[in-house]
C-alpha positions in Angstrom: 210.6 3.9 -60.1 213.3 1.2 -59.6 213.3 -0.4 -56.1 216.6 -0.3 -54.2 217.8 -1.6 -50.8 218.3 1.1 -48.3 220.4 0.7 -45.1 220.0 3.2 -42.3 222.8 3.1 -39.7 222.4 4.9 -36.4 225.2 5.7 -34.0 224.9 6.7 -30.4 227.9 8.9 -29.6 229.6 9.8 -26.4 228.4 13.2 -25.0 230.0 16.1 -26.8 231.5 14.1 -29.7 229.0 14.8 -32.5 231.2 17.4 -34.2 234.3 15.2 -34.1 232.4 12.2 -35.5 230.9 14.4 -38.3 234.4 15.5 -39.2 235.5 11.8 -39.4 232.5 11.0 -41.5 232.9 14.0 -43.8 236.6 13.8 -44.3 237.3 10.1 -44.1 234.4 7.7 -44.0 232.1 9.1 -46.7 234.9 9.6 -49.3 236.0 6.0 -48.5 232.4 4.8 -49.1 232.2 6.6 -52.4 235.6 5.3 -53.5 234.4 1.8 -52.9 231.2 2.4 -55.0 228.7 2.8 -52.1 225.9 5.3 -52.7 225.8 7.5 -49.6 222.4 9.1 -49.7 222.6 11.2 -46.6 224.5 11.5 -43.3 224.7 13.8 -40.4 223.8 14.6 -36.8 220.3 13.9 -35.6 218.0 16.9 -35.5 217.0 16.0 -31.9 220.4 15.1 -30.4 223.8 16.4 -31.5 225.4 13.2 -30.1 223.3 10.9 -32.3 224.2 10.3 -35.9 222.9 8.6 -39.0 224.3 7.2 -42.3 221.9 6.3 -45.1 223.3 4.0 -47.9 221.6 2.6 -50.9 222.3 -0.5 -53.1 220.7 -1.9 -56.2 219.8 -5.1 -54.4 220.7 -7.3 -51.4 223.3 -9.2 -53.4 225.1 -6.0 -54.4 224.9 -4.8 -50.8 226.5 -8.0 -49.5 229.3 -7.9 -52.2 230.1 -4.2 -51.9 230.2 -4.3 -48.1 232.4 -7.4 -48.1 234.9 -5.5 -50.2 234.5 -2.4 -48.1 235.4 -4.0 -44.8 239.2 -4.4 -45.4 239.5 -0.7 -46.4 237.4 0.3 -43.3 239.6 -1.7 -41.0 242.7 0.1 -42.3 241.1 3.5 -41.6 240.1 2.4 -38.1 243.6 1.4 -37.3 244.9 4.8 -38.4 242.1 6.8 -36.8 241.7 4.8 -33.6 242.1 7.7 -31.1 239.6 9.8 -33.1 237.1 6.9 -33.3 236.7 6.7 -29.5 233.4 8.6 -29.7 230.9 5.7 -30.0 229.0 4.5 -27.0 
């Protein structure tokens, strides 16, 4: 089995915003990740709290992770500018 670098991101959301954040992730963020060549292993609301969220990404190695995420940031900033009202869900 080949070893990979796995990154787990956890988000604490404002009360009652879990569904909105999931829509943003499902419709915008995850497709953008995939378009940029990022392997999204899993994502979703926490099982214990509808206003907690996770994103699990995998990379071949740390160098690839650094390079891919460096290229991802400009695309992400563009989405954040367009979706600013919707992204007001993070604590």
